[in-house]
Each structure stands twice: as structure tokens, then as C-alpha cells.
C-alpha positions as YAML, in Angstrom:
chain: A
units: angstrom
residues:
- id: 1
  name: MET
  ca: [-9.07, -29.58, -6.87]
- id: 2
  name: LYS
  ca: [-8.13, -26.10, -8.10]
- id: 3
  name: LYS
  ca: [-7.99, -23.54, -5.29]
- id: 4
  name: LEU
  ca: [-9.78, -20.24, -5.72]
- id: 5
  name: TYR
  ca: [-8.55, -16.81, -4.69]
- id: 6
  name: GLY
  ca: [-9.67, -13.36, -5.72]
- id: 7
  name: VAL
  ca: [-10.06, -9.66, -5.14]
- id: 8
  name: ILE
  ca: [-13.26, -7.80, -4.26]
- id: 9
  name: GLY
  ca: [-13.97, -4.14, -4.91]
- id: 10
  name: ASP
  ca: [-16.11, -1.70, -6.86]
- id: 11
  name: PRO
  ca: [-14.89, -0.92, -9.48]
- id: 12
  name: ILE
  ca: [-12.57, -3.86, -10.04]
- id: 13
  name: ALA
  ca: [-11.98, -4.23, -13.81]
- id: 14
  name: HIS
  ca: [-8.81, -2.10, -13.64]
- id: 15
  name: SER
  ca: [-7.10, -4.37, -11.08]
- id: 16
  name: LEU
  ca: [-3.68, -5.74, -12.04]
- id: 17
  name: SER
  ca: [-3.76, -8.35, -9.28]
- id: 18
  name: PRO
  ca: [-5.36, -11.18, -11.31]
- id: 19
  name: ALA
  ca: [-2.63, -11.07, -13.96]
- id: 20
  name: MET
  ca: [0.11, -10.89, -11.33]
- id: 21
  name: HIS
  ca: [-1.17, -13.75, -9.18]
- id: 22
  name: ASN
  ca: [-2.28, -16.07, -11.97]
- id: 23
  name: LYS
  ca: [1.13, -15.73, -13.66]
- id: 24
  name: GLU
  ca: [2.83, -16.63, -10.38]
- id: 25
  name: PHE
  ca: [0.54, -19.62, -9.77]
- id: 26
  name: LYS
  ca: [1.50, -20.91, -13.21]
- id: 27
  name: GLU
  ca: [5.23, -20.31, -12.73]
- id: 28
  name: LEU
  ca: [5.23, -22.09, -9.36]
- id: 29
  name: GLY
  ca: [3.05, -24.98, -10.51]
- id: 30
  name: ILE
  ca: [0.27, -24.16, -8.04]
- id: 31
  name: ASP
  ca: [-3.18, -25.39, -9.13]
- id: 32
  name: ALA
  ca: [-5.10, -22.22, -8.35]
- id: 33
  name: HIS
  ca: [-6.95, -19.34, -9.97]
- id: 34
  name: TYR
  ca: [-7.34, -15.69, -8.90]
- id: 35
  name: HIS
  ca: [-10.51, -13.94, -9.99]
- id: 36
  name: PRO
  ca: [-11.78, -10.33, -9.75]
- id: 37
  name: PHE
  ca: [-15.21, -9.97, -8.12]
- id: 38
  name: ARG
  ca: [-17.11, -6.70, -8.46]
- id: 39
  name: ILE
  ca: [-19.06, -6.41, -5.22]
- id: 40
  name: GLU
  ca: [-21.27, -3.42, -4.43]
- id: 41
  name: GLY
  ca: [-21.39, -2.18, -0.85]
- id: 42
  name: LYS
  ca: [-24.96, -3.35, -0.31]
- id: 43
  name: ASP
  ca: [-23.91, -6.90, -1.23]
- id: 44
  name: LEU
  ca: [-20.71, -7.13, 0.82]
- id: 45
  name: LYS
  ca: [-22.11, -9.19, 3.71]
- id: 46
  name: THR
  ca: [-23.75, -11.68, 1.33]
- id: 47
  name: ALA
  ca: [-20.56, -11.89, -0.74]
- id: 48
  name: VAL
  ca: [-18.37, -12.69, 2.27]
- id: 49
  name: GLU
  ca: [-20.81, -15.35, 3.44]
- id: 50
  name: GLY
  ca: [-20.92, -16.80, -0.07]
- id: 51
  name: MET
  ca: [-17.14, -16.95, -0.31]
- id: 52
  name: LYS
  ca: [-16.98, -18.94, 2.88]
- id: 53
  name: VAL
  ca: [-19.65, -21.35, 1.62]
- id: 54
  name: ILE
  ca: [-17.94, -22.00, -1.72]
- id: 55
  name: GLY
  ca: [-14.61, -22.59, 0.00]
- id: 56
  name: ILE
  ca: [-12.53, -19.71, -1.32]
- id: 57
  name: ASP
  ca: [-9.11, -19.92, 0.34]
- id: 58
  name: GLY
  ca: [-8.32, -16.21, 0.41]
- id: 59
  name: PHE
  ca: [-8.95, -12.89, -1.25]
- id: 60
  name: ASN
  ca: [-7.80, -9.32, -1.44]
- id: 61
  name: VAL
  ca: [-10.00, -6.37, -0.54]
- id: 62
  name: THR
  ca: [-9.79, -3.04, -2.29]
- id: 63
  name: ILE
  ca: [-11.74, 0.23, -2.45]
- id: 64
  name: PRO
  ca: [-14.36, 0.78, -1.06]
- id: 65
  name: HIS
  ca: [-14.55, -2.27, 1.22]
- id: 66
  name: LYS
  ca: [-11.32, -2.23, 3.28]
- id: 67
  name: THR
  ca: [-12.99, -0.89, 6.42]
- id: 68
  name: ALA
  ca: [-16.54, -2.13, 5.92]
- id: 69
  name: ILE
  ca: [-15.39, -5.76, 5.75]
- id: 70
  name: ILE
  ca: [-13.88, -5.78, 9.27]
- id: 71
  name: PRO
  ca: [-17.06, -6.68, 11.23]
- id: 72
  name: LEU
  ca: [-17.85, -9.40, 8.68]
- id: 73
  name: LEU
  ca: [-14.66, -11.38, 9.38]
- id: 74
  name: ASP
  ca: [-14.03, -13.90, 12.15]
- id: 75
  name: LYS
  ca: [-10.74, -12.46, 13.34]
- id: 76
  name: ILE
  ca: [-8.58, -9.39, 12.66]
- id: 77
  name: ASP
  ca: [-4.79, -9.23, 12.89]
- id: 78
  name: PRO
  ca: [-3.77, -6.61, 15.54]
- id: 79
  name: LEU
  ca: [-1.96, -4.33, 13.05]
- id: 80
  name: ALA
  ca: [-4.91, -4.42, 10.64]
- id: 81
  name: GLY
  ca: [-7.19, -3.66, 13.58]
- id: 82
  name: ALA
  ca: [-5.07, -0.66, 14.57]
- id: 83
  name: ILE
  ca: [-5.00, 0.61, 10.99]
- id: 84
  name: GLY
  ca: [-8.73, 0.03, 10.69]
- id: 85
  name: ALA
  ca: [-8.49, -1.52, 7.24]
- id: 86
  name: VAL
  ca: [-8.11, -5.01, 5.76]
- id: 87
  name: ASN
  ca: [-6.71, -5.71, 2.32]
- id: 88
  name: THR
  ca: [-6.06, -9.45, 2.64]
- id: 89
  name: VAL
  ca: [-8.32, -12.21, 3.94]
- id: 90
  name: VAL
  ca: [-7.00, -15.70, 4.68]
- id: 91
  name: ARG
  ca: [-9.01, -18.83, 5.46]
- id: 92
  name: GLU
  ca: [-7.46, -20.29, 8.61]
- id: 93
  name: ASN
  ca: [-9.05, -23.45, 10.06]
- id: 94
  name: GLY
  ca: [-12.33, -22.56, 8.40]
- id: 95
  name: PHE
  ca: [-12.32, -18.96, 9.67]
- id: 96
  name: PHE
  ca: [-11.77, -15.77, 7.68]
- id: 97
  name: VAL
  ca: [-8.90, -13.74, 9.17]
- id: 98
  name: GLY
  ca: [-8.19, -10.19, 8.04]
- id: 99
  name: TYR
  ca: [-4.72, -8.70, 7.53]
- id: 100
  name: ASN
  ca: [-3.30, -5.50, 6.12]
- id: 101
  name: THR
  ca: [-0.27, -6.01, 3.87]
- id: 102
  name: ASP
  ca: [-0.32, -2.49, 2.36]
- id: 103
  name: GLY
  ca: [2.03, -0.92, 4.89]
- id: 104
  name: ALA
  ca: [4.25, -3.98, 5.11]
- id: 105
  name: GLY
  ca: [4.39, -4.14, 1.31]
- id: 106
  name: PHE
  ca: [5.51, -0.53, 1.20]
- id: 107
  name: VAL
  ca: [8.21, -1.14, 3.81]
- id: 108
  name: GLU
  ca: [9.50, -4.19, 1.91]
- id: 109
  name: SER
  ca: [9.77, -2.15, -1.28]
- id: 110
  name: LEU
  ca: [11.54, 0.62, 0.63]
- id: 111
  name: LYS
  ca: [14.07, -1.83, 2.05]
- id: 112
  name: GLU
  ca: [14.71, -3.26, -1.41]
- id: 113
  name: ASP
  ca: [15.12, 0.08, -3.15]
- id: 114
  name: TRP
  ca: [16.86, 2.04, -0.40]
- id: 115
  name: LYS
  ca: [18.04, 0.59, 2.92]
- id: 116
  name: LYS
  ca: [17.19, -2.13, 5.43]
- id: 117
  name: ASP
  ca: [17.45, -0.12, 8.67]
- id: 118
  name: LEU
  ca: [14.86, 2.67, 8.66]
- id: 119
  name: ALA
  ca: [14.61, 3.36, 12.40]
- id: 120
  name: GLY
  ca: [16.68, 6.53, 12.45]
- id: 121
  name: GLU
  ca: [15.16, 8.25, 9.43]
- id: 122
  name: ARG
  ca: [13.33, 11.56, 9.80]
- id: 123
  name: THR
  ca: [10.24, 10.95, 7.72]
- id: 124
  name: LEU
  ca: [7.54, 13.07, 6.13]
- id: 125
  name: ILE
  ca: [4.29, 11.47, 4.94]
- id: 126
  name: ILE
  ca: [2.13, 13.61, 2.65]
- id: 127
  name: GLY
  ca: [-1.56, 12.73, 2.93]
- id: 128
  name: ALA
  ca: [-3.68, 11.39, 5.78]
- id: 129
  name: GLY
  ca: [-5.95, 8.86, 4.07]
- id: 130
  name: GLY
  ca: [-6.06, 5.06, 4.26]
- id: 131
  name: ALA
  ca: [-2.74, 4.43, 2.52]
- id: 132
  name: ALA
  ca: [-0.99, 7.04, 4.66]
- id: 133
  name: LYS
  ca: [-2.38, 5.43, 7.81]
- id: 134
  name: ALA
  ca: [-1.23, 1.93, 6.79]
- id: 135
  name: ILE
  ca: [2.27, 3.19, 5.99]
- id: 136
  name: TYR
  ca: [2.46, 5.40, 9.11]
- id: 137
  name: TYR
  ca: [1.38, 2.66, 11.50]
- id: 138
  name: THR
  ca: [3.67, 0.09, 9.89]
- id: 139
  name: LEU
  ca: [6.68, 2.41, 10.06]
- id: 140
  name: LEU
  ca: [5.96, 3.08, 13.74]
- id: 141
  name: SER
  ca: [5.52, -0.65, 14.39]
- id: 142
  name: ILE
  ca: [9.09, -1.34, 13.15]
- id: 143
  name: GLY
  ca: [10.62, 1.40, 15.27]
- id: 144
  name: VAL
  ca: [10.64, 4.50, 13.04]
- id: 145
  name: GLN
  ca: [9.80, 7.19, 15.61]
- id: 146
  name: ARG
  ca: [10.24, 10.53, 13.84]
- id: 147
  name: VAL
  ca: [7.38, 10.68, 11.34]
- id: 148
  name: ASP
  ca: [5.53, 13.91, 10.53]
- id: 149
  name: ILE
  ca: [2.23, 14.03, 8.63]
- id: 150
  name: ALA
  ca: [1.35, 16.83, 6.20]
- id: 151
  name: ASN
  ca: [-2.12, 17.18, 4.78]
- id: 152
  name: ARG
  ca: [-4.25, 19.75, 3.01]
- id: 153
  name: THR
  ca: [-6.66, 19.55, 5.96]
- id: 154
  name: ILE
  ca: [-4.37, 19.64, 8.99]
- id: 155
  name: GLN
  ca: [-7.13, 18.34, 11.28]
- id: 156
  name: LYS
  ca: [-6.98, 14.98, 9.48]
- id: 157
  name: ALA
  ca: [-3.23, 14.80, 10.06]
- id: 158
  name: GLU
  ca: [-3.75, 15.66, 13.74]
- id: 159
  name: ALA
  ca: [-6.41, 12.96, 14.06]
- id: 160
  name: LEU
  ca: [-4.13, 10.38, 12.45]
- id: 161
  name: ILE
  ca: [-1.32, 11.20, 14.88]
- id: 162
  name: SER
  ca: [-3.52, 11.33, 17.98]
- id: 163
  name: GLY
  ca: [-5.03, 7.94, 17.17]
- id: 164
  name: GLN
  ca: [-1.78, 6.02, 16.73]
- id: 165
  name: PRO
  ca: [-1.01, 3.49, 19.52]
- id: 166
  name: TYR
  ca: [2.80, 3.76, 19.42]
- id: 167
  name: ASP
  ca: [5.42, 5.92, 21.16]
- id: 168
  name: ALA
  ca: [6.18, 8.28, 18.30]
- id: 169
  name: ASP
  ca: [7.54, 11.77, 17.77]
- id: 170
  name: SER
  ca: [5.13, 13.13, 15.16]
- id: 171
  name: LYS
  ca: [3.89, 16.55, 14.19]
- id: 172
  name: ALA
  ca: [0.95, 17.54, 11.99]
- id: 173
  name: LEU
  ca: [1.82, 20.07, 9.29]
- id: 174
  name: THR
  ca: [0.04, 22.06, 6.66]
- id: 175
  name: LEU
  ca: [1.30, 21.51, 3.12]
- id: 176
  name: GLU
  ca: [2.86, 24.97, 3.23]
- id: 177
  name: GLU
  ca: [4.74, 24.14, 6.44]
- id: 178
  name: ALA
  ca: [5.95, 20.85, 4.96]
- id: 179
  name: GLU
  ca: [7.19, 22.61, 1.84]
- id: 180
  name: ALA
  ca: [9.13, 25.14, 3.92]
- id: 181
  name: LYS
  ca: [10.95, 22.46, 5.95]
- id: 182
  name: VAL
  ca: [11.19, 19.68, 3.35]
- id: 183
  name: GLY
  ca: [15.00, 19.81, 3.45]
- id: 184
  name: GLU
  ca: [14.95, 18.45, 7.03]
- id: 185
  name: TYR
  ca: [13.67, 15.01, 5.98]
- id: 186
  name: SER
  ca: [15.69, 12.01, 4.82]
- id: 187
  name: LEU
  ca: [12.57, 10.08, 3.71]
- id: 188
  name: ILE
  ca: [9.57, 11.68, 2.00]
- id: 189
  name: ILE
  ca: [6.48, 9.62, 1.13]
- id: 190
  name: GLN
  ca: [3.66, 10.93, -1.09]
- id: 191
  name: THR
  ca: [0.38, 9.02, -0.56]
- id: 192
  name: THR
  ca: [-2.26, 11.22, -2.22]
- id: 193
  name: SER
  ca: [-3.77, 10.81, -5.70]
- id: 194
  name: ILE
  ca: [-2.24, 14.11, -6.87]
- id: 195
  name: GLY
  ca: [-0.10, 13.26, -9.87]
- id: 196
  name: MET
  ca: [-2.50, 10.72, -11.35]
- id: 197
  name: ALA
  ca: [-4.85, 11.56, -14.23]
- id: 198
  name: PRO
  ca: [-6.44, 14.08, -14.46]
- id: 199
  name: GLU
  ca: [-3.89, 15.82, -12.19]
- id: 200
  name: LEU
  ca: [-0.77, 14.71, -14.06]
- id: 201
  name: ASN
  ca: [0.80, 18.17, -13.98]
- id: 202
  name: LYS
  ca: [0.26, 18.73, -10.27]
- id: 203
  name: SER
  ca: [2.32, 18.02, -7.16]
- id: 204
  name: PRO
  ca: [1.10, 18.30, -3.54]
- id: 205
  name: ILE
  ca: [4.14, 20.38, -2.57]
- id: 206
  name: SER
  ca: [7.25, 21.78, -4.22]
- id: 207
  name: LEU
  ca: [10.43, 19.80, -3.57]
- id: 208
  name: LYS
  ca: [12.70, 22.74, -4.39]
- id: 209
  name: GLY
  ca: [14.28, 22.63, -0.95]
- id: 210
  name: ILE
  ca: [14.91, 18.88, -0.54]
- id: 211
  name: SER
  ca: [18.29, 17.42, 0.26]
- id: 212
  name: ALA
  ca: [19.99, 15.55, -2.59]
- id: 213
  name: SER
  ca: [20.59, 12.69, -0.14]
- id: 214
  name: ALA
  ca: [16.86, 12.25, 0.57]
- id: 215
  name: PHE
  ca: [14.87, 9.24, -0.61]
- id: 216
  name: VAL
  ca: [11.53, 10.18, -2.16]
- id: 217
  name: SER
  ca: [8.67, 7.73, -2.69]
- id: 218
  name: ASP
  ca: [5.32, 8.22, -4.42]
- id: 219
  name: ILE
  ca: [2.82, 5.37, -4.12]
- id: 220
  name: ILE
  ca: [1.43, 6.25, -7.56]
- id: 221
  name: TYR
  ca: [2.68, 3.80, -10.21]
- id: 222
  name: ASN
  ca: [0.78, 5.06, -13.25]
- id: 223
  name: PRO
  ca: [2.34, 7.27, -14.53]
- id: 224
  name: ALA
  ca: [5.67, 5.64, -13.68]
- id: 225
  name: GLU
  ca: [7.14, 9.04, -12.80]
- id: 226
  name: SER
  ca: [4.81, 11.60, -11.28]
- id: 227
  name: LEU
  ca: [5.65, 15.30, -11.32]
- id: 228
  name: PHE
  ca: [6.49, 14.90, -7.63]
- id: 229
  name: LEU
  ca: [9.13, 12.27, -8.40]
- id: 230
  name: LYS
  ca: [10.43, 14.24, -11.37]
- id: 231
  name: GLN
  ca: [11.06, 17.23, -9.09]
- id: 232
  name: ALA
  ca: [12.92, 14.99, -6.65]
- id: 233
  name: ARG
  ca: [15.05, 13.35, -9.35]
- id: 234
  name: GLN
  ca: [16.01, 16.73, -10.78]
- id: 235
  name: LYS
  ca: [17.29, 17.71, -7.33]
- id: 236
  name: GLY
  ca: [19.50, 14.61, -7.21]
- id: 237
  name: ALA
  ca: [17.37, 12.57, -4.82]
- id: 238
  name: LYS
  ca: [16.84, 8.85, -5.27]
- id: 239
  name: THR
  ca: [13.21, 8.05, -6.11]
- id: 240
  name: GLN
  ca: [10.72, 5.20, -6.08]
- id: 241
  name: ASN
  ca: [7.21, 4.88, -7.47]
- id: 242
  name: GLY
  ca: [4.39, 2.70, -6.11]
- id: 243
  name: LEU
  ca: [4.94, -0.40, -8.22]
- id: 244
  name: GLY
  ca: [7.07, -2.07, -5.55]
- id: 245
  name: MET
  ca: [4.40, -1.49, -2.92]
- id: 246
  name: LEU
  ca: [1.80, -3.06, -5.22]
- id: 247
  name: VAL
  ca: [4.04, -6.06, -5.84]
- id: 248
  name: TYR
  ca: [5.04, -6.65, -2.23]
- id: 249
  name: GLN
  ca: [1.58, -6.25, -0.73]
- id: 250
  name: GLY
  ca: [0.50, -8.90, -3.24]
- id: 251
  name: ALA
  ca: [3.52, -11.12, -2.53]
- id: 252
  name: LEU
  ca: [2.83, -11.02, 1.20]
- id: 253
  name: ALA
  ca: [-0.82, -11.96, 0.59]
- id: 254
  name: PHE
  ca: [0.26, -14.77, -1.76]
- id: 255
  name: GLU
  ca: [2.55, -16.21, 0.92]
- id: 256
  name: LYS
  ca: [-0.16, -16.02, 3.60]
- id: 257
  name: TRP
  ca: [-2.58, -17.93, 1.34]
- id: 258
  name: THR
  ca: [-0.23, -20.61, 0.02]
- id: 259
  name: ASN
  ca: [2.70, -20.80, 2.49]
- id: 260
  name: VAL
  ca: [4.87, -20.41, -0.61]
- id: 261
  name: LYS
  ca: [7.16, -17.40, -1.05]
- id: 262
  name: PRO
  ca: [6.60, -16.03, -4.57]
- id: 263
  name: ASP
  ca: [9.24, -14.46, -6.79]
- id: 264
  name: ALA
  ca: [8.66, -10.74, -6.20]
- id: 265
  name: ALA
  ca: [11.05, -9.74, -8.98]
- id: 266
  name: ARG
  ca: [9.08, -11.85, -11.46]
- id: 267
  name: MET
  ca: [5.80, -10.39, -10.20]
- id: 268
  name: LYS
  ca: [7.24, -6.92, -10.77]
- id: 269
  name: ARG
  ca: [8.25, -7.84, -14.32]
- id: 270
  name: THR
  ca: [4.73, -9.13, -14.98]
- id: 271
  name: LEU
  ca: [3.21, -5.81, -13.94]
- id: 272
  name: THR
  ca: [5.85, -3.78, -15.75]
- id: 273
  name: ASN
  ca: [5.06, -5.61, -18.98]
- id: 274
  name: ILE
  ca: [1.34, -4.89, -18.52]
- id: 275
  name: LEU
  ca: [2.01, -1.21, -17.83]
- id: 276
  name: GLY
  ca: [4.37, -0.98, -20.79]
- id: 277
  name: GLY
  ca: [7.28, 0.51, -18.91]
- id: 278
  name: SER
  ca: [10.59, -0.46, -17.42]
- id: 279
  name: PRO
  ca: [11.07, -1.57, -13.81]
- id: 280
  name: CYS
  ca: [11.77, 1.31, -11.42]
...
């Protein structure tokens, strides 16, 4: 019997996950289908109950349900619980268990594109929203201790730091403070929506002062090169967009559902073809 997987969110029509997962099911000979489900907030509880009844084996969770779904699940992975958001649900012995593969997906893409050992890097995260929190907590969980958070509203950065459960050396910065000391960081991660349409010609901070040896990541993948990344590249820094994070968070979910390790490089090519660009 064909297994069913999916993604829930609102809106959901723009999601690239169905194409990525269904292509990989086909390539690996797995009899399964991945379907997008548009679920409004008022229907979330009913939808989760319905998915359990129909026997869905796993699903992804996207905006705006990543936090709201937590009390509706049977069990939450400790890291997902600390982050306060779930993006992957797995049926385990009849129970729905929630995980967060966003941060881990980002770290996997970072290791692939830059280096394996990240513990000693002085890191700046720009933004203090859900993606920033997932990345911040995951970096701390693997031993990266020097991570500063810069945000337009510094109180949000302070709250993110004060709430983390790890032994970390972190400071909250205004965007202006981050811009002034950007040359001190070896790893800079941009997690806001600035740089996406309609803000294509904007960047959260200037990277005029960055070190040419820095690694600069922007979790935006459309456009393939944001103004933020363009600034970094022009200064000689190595850059990375968000396509790898998208691929690896999906690959980690795929493996949790099927116990089969997918071909992440092939998944990346699938998405690159859809987006009409070249792999970054």
C-alpha cells in the first residue's frame, strides 16, 4: 500500500517540498506520495486528528503552524521543545512525534559548503525570529559557544539569548552595533526576510567591514544571491544561500520517515531545476 506523507501550512501552494520528496521517492523506488495540505489555523486540531486516523506516516509543518502544533502531538523531541517549534512530524508506534530539522538542516549545509568543525567560530546571527532561534539553539547544541544576535528590536535578541538553555557566550546587538563590529566575526548568518521581494534591493546591514576570510550565509534562496550575499562576495568572502538548508531539513525529515538516507545532492538538483538557477 502506498505510504502518504505531506506538508501542512497556510499558504502552501508555493512549497517546493512536494516536488523534492516525490522525485526522491521515485528515484529510490519507494512506494509513497507527498502531498501539500492547506490547513487554516482554526482547523489545525481537526487536521492532525484526521491525519492520524487515515494513517499518514509523517508530514512537514510550515508557517503558521510550527508552534501551534506542539500541544496537538503525542511527544516532542527535546531540541524541538527547546526551540518551541516543530517542522517535522513522524509516526512512531502509532504516536505523532515532533522534531525540528530546520537548525540541523542549516548546520549540515554549513558543514558541506564550509567546514565540519564549527565549535571555535565567532558567529553573528542577524534576526531573532523562528529561523534564527532554530539555528542559534542548534549551533549551541553542537558546541558553538560564541554566538551574538543582532536584531532591529534589540529586546527580541535579548529575549532569545536569555531563554537559551546552554552555556553560551552571547551578546544582543542593535543592527548598527553589528555593522560596526562585523569584521570580528568568522561566520555571519542572515535569517530575516530582507532581500526577498519586495525588498530585493535591501540588506539588513552593510558588510563593508567584513573580513575576506569570513563565511556568510543567507537563508533566503530566491533570489539565489541576495544583496547581502552580493556585498559579501564583492569583499572576497565565501557565501551560501538558503537552498542547502531547505534541502537538508527535507533530507533529515525524509530519513526520519523512511529510515532511508536520500541523495541530498540529487534533491538539490531537483530544486535548482525548479528555481531555474545553478547550484550554489
